[in-house]
PyMOL CGO cylinders between C-alpha atoms (Angstrom):
from pymol import cmd
from pymol.cgo import CYLINDER

trace = [
    CYLINDER, 91.59, 69.08, 104.09, 92.89, 71.62, 106.06, 0.3, 1, 1, 1, 1, 1, 1,
    CYLINDER, 92.89, 71.62, 106.06, 92.13, 70.29, 109.69, 0.3, 1, 1, 1, 1, 1, 1,
    CYLINDER, 92.13, 70.29, 109.69, 90.90, 74.11, 110.90, 0.3, 1, 1, 1, 1, 1, 1,
    CYLINDER, 90.90, 74.11, 110.90, 88.01, 74.65, 107.96, 0.3, 1, 1, 1, 1, 1, 1,
    CYLINDER, 88.01, 74.65, 107.96, 88.00, 70.36, 108.64, 0.3, 1, 1, 1, 1, 1, 1,
    CYLINDER, 88.00, 70.36, 108.64, 87.18, 71.81, 112.79, 0.3, 1, 1, 1, 1, 1, 1,
    CYLINDER, 87.18, 71.81, 112.79, 84.96, 74.64, 111.90, 0.3, 1, 1, 1, 1, 1, 1,
    CYLINDER, 84.96, 74.64, 111.90, 82.80, 73.58, 109.53, 0.3, 1, 1, 1, 1, 1, 1,
    CYLINDER, 82.80, 73.58, 109.53, 83.10, 70.09, 108.48, 0.3, 1, 1, 1, 1, 1, 1,
    CYLINDER, 83.10, 70.09, 108.48, 84.74, 70.42, 104.88, 0.3, 1, 1, 1, 1, 1, 1,
    CYLINDER, 84.74, 70.42, 104.88, 87.08, 72.16, 103.18, 0.3, 1, 1, 1, 1, 1, 1,
    CYLINDER, 87.08, 72.16, 103.18, 88.86, 75.51, 103.14, 0.3, 1, 1, 1, 1, 1, 1,
    CYLINDER, 88.86, 75.51, 103.14, 86.90, 75.72, 99.58, 0.3, 1, 1, 1, 1, 1, 1,
    CYLINDER, 86.90, 75.72, 99.58, 83.82, 76.36, 102.02, 0.3, 1, 1, 1, 1, 1, 1,
    CYLINDER, 83.82, 76.36, 102.02, 85.42, 78.89, 103.80, 0.3, 1, 1, 1, 1, 1, 1,
    CYLINDER, 85.42, 78.89, 103.80, 86.39, 82.71, 103.06, 0.3, 1, 1, 1, 1, 1, 1,
    CYLINDER, 86.39, 82.71, 103.06, 89.71, 85.04, 103.65, 0.3, 1, 1, 1, 1, 1, 1,
    CYLINDER, 89.71, 85.04, 103.65, 91.27, 88.15, 103.22, 0.3, 1, 1, 1, 1, 1, 1,
    CYLINDER, 91.27, 88.15, 103.22, 93.49, 88.80, 100.61, 0.3, 1, 1, 1, 1, 1, 1,
    CYLINDER, 93.49, 88.80, 100.61, 95.41, 91.14, 102.71, 0.3, 1, 1, 1, 1, 1, 1,
    CYLINDER, 95.41, 91.14, 102.71, 97.92, 92.20, 99.08, 0.3, 1, 1, 1, 1, 1, 1,
    CYLINDER, 97.92, 92.20, 99.08, 94.90, 92.58, 96.92, 0.3, 1, 1, 1, 1, 1, 1,
    CYLINDER, 94.90, 92.58, 96.92, 92.30, 94.01, 99.49, 0.3, 1, 1, 1, 1, 1, 1,
    CYLINDER, 92.30, 94.01, 99.49, 89.53, 91.54, 98.85, 0.3, 1, 1, 1, 1, 1, 1,
    CYLINDER, 89.53, 91.54, 98.85, 87.96, 89.00, 100.60, 0.3, 1, 1, 1, 1, 1, 1,
    CYLINDER, 87.96, 89.00, 100.60, 88.09, 84.88, 98.32, 0.3, 1, 1, 1, 1, 1, 1,
    CYLINDER, 88.09, 84.88, 98.32, 86.56, 82.52, 98.87, 0.3, 1, 1, 1, 1, 1, 1,
    CYLINDER, 86.56, 82.52, 98.87, 88.47, 79.38, 99.15, 0.3, 1, 1, 1, 1, 1, 1,
    CYLINDER, 88.47, 79.38, 99.15, 92.24, 79.62, 100.22, 0.3, 1, 1, 1, 1, 1, 1,
    CYLINDER, 92.24, 79.62, 100.22, 93.54, 82.42, 96.66, 0.3, 1, 1, 1, 1, 1, 1,
    CYLINDER, 93.54, 82.42, 96.66, 95.67, 83.82, 97.44, 0.3, 1, 1, 1, 1, 1, 1,
    CYLINDER, 95.67, 83.82, 97.44, 99.54, 82.80, 99.12, 0.3, 1, 1, 1, 1, 1, 1,
    CYLINDER, 99.54, 82.80, 99.12, 99.15, 81.96, 102.01, 0.3, 1, 1, 1, 1, 1, 1,
    CYLINDER, 99.15, 81.96, 102.01, 101.46, 83.98, 104.13, 0.3, 1, 1, 1, 1, 1, 1,
    CYLINDER, 101.46, 83.98, 104.13, 99.15, 87.06, 102.36, 0.3, 1, 1, 1, 1, 1, 1,
    CYLINDER, 99.15, 87.06, 102.36, 95.87, 86.24, 103.94, 0.3, 1, 1, 1, 1, 1, 1,
    CYLINDER, 95.87, 86.24, 103.94, 93.75, 86.26, 107.16, 0.3, 1, 1, 1, 1, 1, 1,
    CYLINDER, 93.75, 86.26, 107.16, 91.03, 83.33, 108.67, 0.3, 1, 1, 1, 1, 1, 1,
    CYLINDER, 91.03, 83.33, 108.67, 90.01, 81.33, 107.33, 0.3, 1, 1, 1, 1, 1, 1,
    CYLINDER, 90.01, 81.33, 107.33, 85.95, 83.05, 107.65, 0.3, 1, 1, 1, 1, 1, 1,
    CYLINDER, 85.95, 83.05, 107.65, 83.15, 81.72, 108.14, 0.3, 1, 1, 1, 1, 1, 1,
    CYLINDER, 83.15, 81.72, 108.14, 80.76, 84.20, 105.94, 0.3, 1, 1, 1, 1, 1, 1,
    CYLINDER, 80.76, 84.20, 105.94, 82.10, 87.02, 103.71, 0.3, 1, 1, 1, 1, 1, 1,
    CYLINDER, 82.10, 87.02, 103.71, 80.63, 89.22, 105.58, 0.3, 1, 1, 1, 1, 1, 1,
    CYLINDER, 80.63, 89.22, 105.58, 82.87, 88.15, 108.47, 0.3, 1, 1, 1, 1, 1, 1,
    CYLINDER, 82.87, 88.15, 108.47, 86.13, 87.83, 106.26, 0.3, 1, 1, 1, 1, 1, 1,
    CYLINDER, 86.13, 87.83, 106.26, 85.35, 91.95, 105.23, 0.3, 1, 1, 1, 1, 1, 1,
    CYLINDER, 85.35, 91.95, 105.23, 86.09, 92.29, 109.02, 0.3, 1, 1, 1, 1, 1, 1,
    CYLINDER, 86.09, 92.29, 109.02, 89.29, 90.13, 109.05, 0.3, 1, 1, 1, 1, 1, 1,
    CYLINDER, 89.29, 90.13, 109.05, 91.53, 93.97, 109.37, 0.3, 1, 1, 1, 1, 1, 1,
    CYLINDER, 91.53, 93.97, 109.37, 89.21, 95.76, 112.03, 0.3, 1, 1, 1, 1, 1, 1,
    CYLINDER, 89.21, 95.76, 112.03, 89.16, 92.74, 113.71, 0.3, 1, 1, 1, 1, 1, 1,
    CYLINDER, 89.16, 92.74, 113.71, 92.92, 92.12, 114.27, 0.3, 1, 1, 1, 1, 1, 1,
    CYLINDER, 92.92, 92.12, 114.27, 93.07, 96.23, 115.07, 0.3, 1, 1, 1, 1, 1, 1,
    CYLINDER, 93.07, 96.23, 115.07, 90.86, 95.03, 117.84, 0.3, 1, 1, 1, 1, 1, 1,
    CYLINDER, 90.86, 95.03, 117.84, 92.98, 92.16, 118.89, 0.3, 1, 1, 1, 1, 1, 1,
    CYLINDER, 92.98, 92.16, 118.89, 96.05, 94.09, 118.67, 0.3, 1, 1, 1, 1, 1, 1,
    CYLINDER, 96.05, 94.09, 118.67, 95.25, 96.59, 120.94, 0.3, 1, 1, 1, 1, 1, 1,
    CYLINDER, 95.25, 96.59, 120.94, 93.22, 94.38, 123.85, 0.3, 1, 1, 1, 1, 1, 1,
    CYLINDER, 93.22, 94.38, 123.85, 96.67, 92.63, 123.95, 0.3, 1, 1, 1, 1, 1, 1,
    CYLINDER, 96.67, 92.63, 123.95, 98.97, 96.10, 123.42, 0.3, 1, 1, 1, 1, 1, 1,
    CYLINDER, 98.97, 96.10, 123.42, 96.64, 97.30, 126.73, 0.3, 1, 1, 1, 1, 1, 1,
    CYLINDER, 96.64, 97.30, 126.73, 96.70, 93.46, 128.57, 0.3, 1, 1, 1, 1, 1, 1,
    CYLINDER, 96.70, 93.46, 128.57, 100.88, 94.15, 128.03, 0.3, 1, 1, 1, 1, 1, 1,
    CYLINDER, 100.88, 94.15, 128.03, 100.46, 98.15, 130.10, 0.3, 1, 1, 1, 1, 1, 1,
    CYLINDER, 100.46, 98.15, 130.10, 98.64, 96.08, 132.55, 0.3, 1, 1, 1, 1, 1, 1,
    CYLINDER, 98.64, 96.08, 132.55, 101.51, 93.52, 132.92, 0.3, 1, 1, 1, 1, 1, 1,
    CYLINDER, 101.51, 93.52, 132.92, 104.12, 96.11, 132.74, 0.3, 1, 1, 1, 1, 1, 1,
    CYLINDER, 104.12, 96.11, 132.74, 102.62, 98.13, 135.79, 0.3, 1, 1, 1, 1, 1, 1,
    CYLINDER, 102.62, 98.13, 135.79, 103.22, 95.25, 138.39, 0.3, 1, 1, 1, 1, 1, 1,
    CYLINDER, 103.22, 95.25, 138.39, 107.68, 95.95, 137.57, 0.3, 1, 1, 1, 1, 1, 1,
    CYLINDER, 107.68, 95.95, 137.57, 108.68, 97.74, 139.71, 0.3, 1, 1, 1, 1, 1, 1,
    CYLINDER, 108.68, 97.74, 139.71, 110.60, 101.05, 138.69, 0.3, 1, 1, 1, 1, 1, 1,
    CYLINDER, 110.60, 101.05, 138.69, 113.70, 100.55, 137.05, 0.3, 1, 1, 1, 1, 1, 1,
    CYLINDER, 113.70, 100.55, 137.05, 113.66, 96.84, 137.18, 0.3, 1, 1, 1, 1, 1, 1,
    CYLINDER, 113.66, 96.84, 137.18, 113.79, 95.80, 133.49, 0.3, 1, 1, 1, 1, 1, 1,
    CYLINDER, 113.79, 95.80, 133.49, 111.00, 92.57, 133.50, 0.3, 1, 1, 1, 1, 1, 1,
    CYLINDER, 111.00, 92.57, 133.50, 109.54, 90.82, 137.21, 0.3, 1, 1, 1, 1, 1, 1,
    CYLINDER, 109.54, 90.82, 137.21, 112.37, 88.93, 137.29, 0.3, 1, 1, 1, 1, 1, 1,
    CYLINDER, 112.37, 88.93, 137.29, 114.62, 92.06, 138.31, 0.3, 1, 1, 1, 1, 1, 1,
    CYLINDER, 114.62, 92.06, 138.31, 113.33, 92.88, 141.32, 0.3, 1, 1, 1, 1, 1, 1,
    CYLINDER, 113.33, 92.88, 141.32, 115.09, 96.03, 141.81, 0.3, 1, 1, 1, 1, 1, 1,
]
cmd.load_cgo(trace, "trace")
């Protein structure tokens, strides 16, 4: 049993849904190899939004990076380089 699956549902991976990047389909249980899937998700609907959700998280991280970078003095390469 997968530890994440146990934490989410108390069951196995077979009870969860995944988004297969290669096939662009929702799968119940881990069908595609791990490197080709996103998940696990509790419902097929959540899995169908996996790429959209990943893009939202990436956008949030990019925004946080921009805010972090705005704290760096002009000409400095990092917060540790005060220039």
